[in-house]
N, C-alpha and C positions, 0 to 999 in steps of 0.2 A: 640598295640605299637608296638610289630614288623612290622608290616604295616605302623604308623606313622612315624616312622626310615627311615624305605624304602623312603619313600613321601618326607622327609626333604632333602634327597641327592638326587632324584631323578629330585626335585624342586628348586636343587638350595640354598634352605632355611635358611642353614649352613652360609653359606658365607655371604647371602643377611640379615640375622637379628642379624650374634653376629662378623661378622669378616669387612666386611663392611663400615660400620658405626662408624662416626668419637667420635661419642657419643651416649650412652646407659642409656635413663631412667632407674630412678632404685626407686624399692618398699620405701617407709619410714621405716627407718632403716635397709635396706640391701643394700645399697650403698656399701660396703663393696666388695658385691658380684661383679667379675669383670671374663672377658672371658678368656678363656687360649690362649696363645698366639702360633703364627705357627700356623699345623696344630692341634694346639690341641683339637678345637674343633671336628673337623670331628672325630678325634680320642675317643672322649668320645661321640658320636651319635654310632660311631660304639661298643664303649663294651654296650650302654644300647643295640641295637640292639640284639647283643650277651645274655644279661640277661636278656632280655623278650626271647627270644628261650627257652632257660635256664629252666625259667620259664613257660613256657605252659610245658615242658618236665616235669617238676618236677624233679627236678636235681640239687643237693645241693643246698634245696630252702633257710635251714635257711639259709645260707650267703648270696645268691646270692638275694633276697624279700632285706633287708635293701639297698643292694648296689642297686637295682636300686630306693629304693624311694631316697636314697640320689642323686643319680645322676640327677635322674628326675625333683628334687627337685632343683637343681643345676641351674638347665637350665630353667624352670619356674622362676627365681627371679633375670634372669640375664636381662630379659630386660621390663619392665613395659609396653611398648607401643603394647609389645606380650602375653599382658594378655587375656587368657580364659579359660573361667565358667568351660570348660571340662575340662581345663588343671588344673585347680585348684582341680575335683574332682577326677581326677586320681592320682594326689598328695596324696589326702587325705585316694584315697584307699588303697592307696603302704604302704600307714603306716599302716595302720588299719590290713592291709594282710600279716603286719610281728609280729605278736601275735597269727594269725590265725592257727592250724594246716593242710592248704591246700595239703599241698604234703603224707599224712598219707593214700591217696587211690587212686589206679589209678596213680600211678608215678615213675618217676625211681628210687627215691628216696624208694621205696617200695621195688621196686626190688633188690637193692643193700642193704636193712636193711628187709627183712620182718617183722623183729620184729617194727616193727614202725607201720605198718599196722592197722590202726580204723576201725571199723565196723559205728560210732557213735561218733557225738562231740559234747560238754554240747551247749547247748539252744544259750547262749547268743552268740556264734560265730556265728551263723545263722542270729541274729535279728539285731546283730551289724553291717554284712554289710546290710541286707534291712533298720536299719535306715541311713544307708548312702548314699545307692540308691536314698531312698527317700526326703530326704534333697532337695534336688534342684529341685523337681518336686511342693514339698507344697511353701515352697520359692517361687520359681518363681510364683507359680499361687500367694500368696498373695502381690507379687511386683506389678500385673498386676490390680490391685486392685486400680487404678488410675484415674482420671481425661482421661486424656486425649488416653487411652488405650478404656475406655469403649466409648468413643465414636467416635472409630476405629479408632486413631491413634498409630501408624504410620503407620497400618497394609492397609490402604488405599493405603496409595503412597507407600508403596511396592512392593501389589499385582496388581497395575493399571498398570507396566511397565513389566507383565507376561500374557498380553492375547495370551501367545502364547504358552501357560502352554497346555496338551492337554485334551480334552475333558471339560473340567470344565471353561477354560481360557476364554472362549468369557466372564464368568459371573461376571471375577475380577474386574469389571467397576462398578458391581451394586452395589449399598448401602446393601442389603441381605446378598449381597456375602461376603463384607467386618465386617458383625457384626457377620455374621458365624464362620468369620476365630477369629476375637479378640474375641469372648464371647466365642467359643470351646475352643481356647486357654486356655485361664482361667479356664474353666471346665475341661478341663482334666489336669490339672494341679495338682487342687486343688482332685478331683475326683478320679484319677486313681489307689495310691495306697489304697483306701479303697476297690476299686473293687478286686486290684490286692488280696487282703487277705482275700475278701468273698468267700467261694466258688459257691457260684450261681451267681456270676458278673466277675469272672475270665476269663472266655475264651471272654468275651466282652470285658473286660478290655483291654485284650492282644489284640482282633483284632483292636481294636483302637488307640493302644500302634504300633502296626506294620503302620499303616495309615498316623494315625501323623506324626515319624517319618520319612517314606519316602515321606511324602509332603515338611517339612524340610529342609531336603537332596535334594529334587528338589531344591522348590525355592530358600534357603538359600546356602550361602557357611559356611556352620559347622562343614567342615570335618567329620571325626572321632565320634562327637560325638553321631547322630541319630545311628550310627550299636551300639556304646558301650551303651546304655543305651536299644538297643535289646536283646544284647545277656547278660545282665546282669539281666535282666528280671526273666528268672527261680526259683533266688535267694528268689522269695513272692510264688513260687508253694508247697505243702507240701515235708515233708522232703522223703518220699518216691516217688514222684513221676520221678525221675528217674530210678530208680530200675522198677518200671515198664514198664516203655516207651523202657528201652532195652530190657529188657524180656528173652527171648532165646540165648540174644547177652552176658550177663549179664558173669563176668570172675567170678571163684570163689574160695576162697580166704580159705586156713587154717582156723580155728577157732581159733579166737583173743586168745594170751598167759598172760601169767599174768605179763611180760615185757606191752606190747599196756598196758592191764589195769590200771598199775601204771605209763604210758604215757598216757593218757586218764586222768585219775584225775589231772596230774600236769597240764592238762587244765581247773580245774574247778577258780573259781574265788576265788580267798582272801581276806581278807578283803584292801591291799593297790591297788590290783590287780583295788576292784571293785570302789575303790577311785578316782584313776588315769581313768575307763571309767565314771565314774557320772564326773568328770571335762569334758571327753574330749565331752562327747555328749553336757553338758553347754554349752562350745565352740561353738561346730555347732548352737544350737540354740540360739544364744545369736551375736553374728557375724553378721549374716544377717538384725540384728534388728538395729545397732548402729546409722546408718542413723537416725531415729526416734529421736537424742539423737540433732541432727544440725536442725536449723533452715535452713526453702525456700526448696524450688525442688530441691532433689537428682538427679533428671537424668539431673540438670539443673549445679547444683556444682560441683558434679562426688563425694562430702563429706560422704563416706561410702557407696560408690556402690558397688565395689569392696567387692571380696568374701559375696556377697551377691544375689548370685543366681539373679541377675536382666539381663535375657535373654535373649535377640534381644528386650527391650523392649523399647528403643524411636532411631528416628532418627535426629541426629545432625550435623549439620555443622558450620564449620566458618571460618575467615581468621586470621590470626596473624600478622603483623611486630613488630617490636620493635624499638624502637628510643632510641639511646644513645648516652648523654652530659659527654662532661668533663669540669666540673667548672672550672678546673684553665687555662686552654688553649680558653675555651668556643666554644671547637669544639662539632658536633651533626655526628650521624652517621643516616643511618635507613637500619634495617637487616631484608632483606627475609630471613627468617628460610628456606628456599629452596635453600639457598647455603651452609646448612652444616646438613640438616637433607636427608633421604632420603623419598622417596612418601607415605609412611607406617608412618613414624615415626612424619611427618609433619601432614597429615589427623589425625591422634590421639591427638596432642596436640594441635590443634588448637581447641579445645573442652575442653578440659584436664585444671582448672586452675592449677592445682600443676606440670602439666610436664609446662605449661607457666614458672611457676615459677623456676623449675629447668635449664631450657632452659637459662631464665634472668642470673641466677648463673654462668651457662658456660660458656655467653659471657662476663659474665663481668674478668671471668678468662682467657679468650682467651686475652682481652684488658690489662690486669694487666699485660700478659706474654712481651707485648712491648710498657712496661710503663705510661700506664695512670691507674694506683694503685684507682681512689675514685670516677668512673663514675658514673653516676646516668642509670641505665633503665625503662624505661616505655615500656609497653605493651599495641599497639594497636589492640586490638582483638576484635570479633566482633562476636557471633554466633547465630544460627535458631535452635531453640530446635520444634522438630515434623514440624506444619503447622503454627506455631507460628511466627513474626516476626523476622529477625538480630535485634541485642540490643545488645552494650558492653558487653561483660564479664566479664574484667578485668577495674576495675577503670584505669583512662587513667593518672592519675595527684600522684599516687599512686610509689613512688621506688622501684620498686622491688629487689635491691638492700640490702633495710632494710627490708625485710621479710623473715620468712624461714618456711618450711615446720615446721608441729608440727600437733597433732592427735587434738587441738583446731578450732573453728570455725575462718574460713580463712575472715578476714575484709575486704581485698582488692578484694573481688570475688563480683561482683555486683548484686542483691539480683533479681531473675526471676520479668519482666517486671516492672525494676523498670528504669523510664527513668533517663538519664545520661548527664547533660552541660559541658564538660570540657571547665578549666577555666588554661588561662596562658601557656597552650604547646598548639603546633602546632602538627596538628593529622596527617598532608602528608606530601611530601617536598614540594607540589607547597602552601605551606603556608606562604613563604616570608622568611623564615631561610634561613643561610647559611650552606649550606648542602653536605660534600664530602659522596658519592657513597661507600657503599659497597660490592660494585663489587671493584673499584678502590683503597679503603680501604687494600682489602684482595691482591690482586696485591704488594700491597708494603711493603708487611707484611715476 
C-alpha cells in the first residue's frame, strides 16, 4: 500500500479521480461520503503513506491499523467509478488485521515493549487471514462458470491484440490457446487454494501462482493486485516455515514471560468474538452470491456484480446520450456525458445502469438550478457484452427522474437479449424535433 500511495502521487491520480471531476458516482447508501476540500485529498493520501510505512515497521500498530482501515475505506467509498476488486480486498484485510496480534513479533512495538512479544498465536488468527485471501480465488472461479467464459469470451478478444507478447504471443490467435487461458484461469481459481494447503502439491501451486500472476501483470492493467496476492501466499505455508527458512538468521529473544502469556490468552476467542467472526465469514460467503437473487445476466444488469469477485470476467462497451424534456416549455436537449464527466467516468457509466441513473438525477439537479424543476430525462443507451451485438441497455421510454436507486430489481433495465422498439420518443437529434444543443445551453448558463 505504500507503493500504491506513491503511484497515486506519481501518476496524478489524486487530482484526476477526486478533485477535478465535477461529479462523483456513489455507492448505494454511501452518497454522503465526499472528498476533502482544497489540498485535503493530498494530505489524506500522504497520511495513508505514513500509516502504511508504520505498519511495515510494526510501530504503534494498535492505533495505526484502525486508522489505515478507516482512511483507505474512505478513499474506496468516494467514487464508485474507481471500484477495483483488490481495493475491496485490501479494505477487508485491513479490517481483519485490526484484531490480530500482527505486531507481537519482529516489530518496533516489541522493541519498545518487549513484554508484548509472542512466539505463537491462536490458530484462528491464521485461518482468518487464509480465509480472506482464499475468498477472491474461490468466488472468482465460481463466477467463471458461465456460458461466455466457457466458450472463450472475452479472453479471445483480449489476447488477440497481444500477439507481441514474448515467446507465446504468436499463438494468441489460435483457438487452443484461447481455451488454455480461459479454462486455465477457471481451474486455477478453483484449485490453487486446496493445492496450497496440501503439502504434496504446495510447491506446484506456488509455481502455478507465480506464472499466473506474472502473466496477469504483463497482459492486463491491474495494478498491484498480482503482487499483493503473491506476497500474501506464505500465509498458507506451515507455521514453522518462516523459522526454518530464516535458519541461522533467526533473531533469538528471551523466553516469553508471564505478561506475554496473559496477552496471548487475550486473543483467544470468547463467545461474543466467535459470534462476530461467524457474522464476518457469513457476509464474505453470501455477498458474492447475492446476484443469483436477481433475474437476468449479472454481467449485463450489473446487479450484484460488485463485491462478488467477478474479476476480468467480461468485456463491455457502450454509448450513452441523455434526452431532457421540459413539459412546461416543450423544450428538449440532447446531452453528451463527455461534457460533464472524465473519460474514465464516461467509460464506466455507459455500461452500468446504476451509474446512468445517478447521472440522470445529477442532470436533473443541474437543470433545476436554472429553473427547470420538473424535467423528464431519458437515456439513449446501447451496450455490447463480450462478442454479442449491441442492444439497448435502458428502456428509452422510461423517465429516469421517476426512478430511484435501490436494492431491488431495476425494471427500467432492458433484459439481456431482448429487442426494444421505442415508442413515442425520438432517439436522436435528427428525428425532426426542435432541439437546443447542450453546448449552447451550457454557454448560456
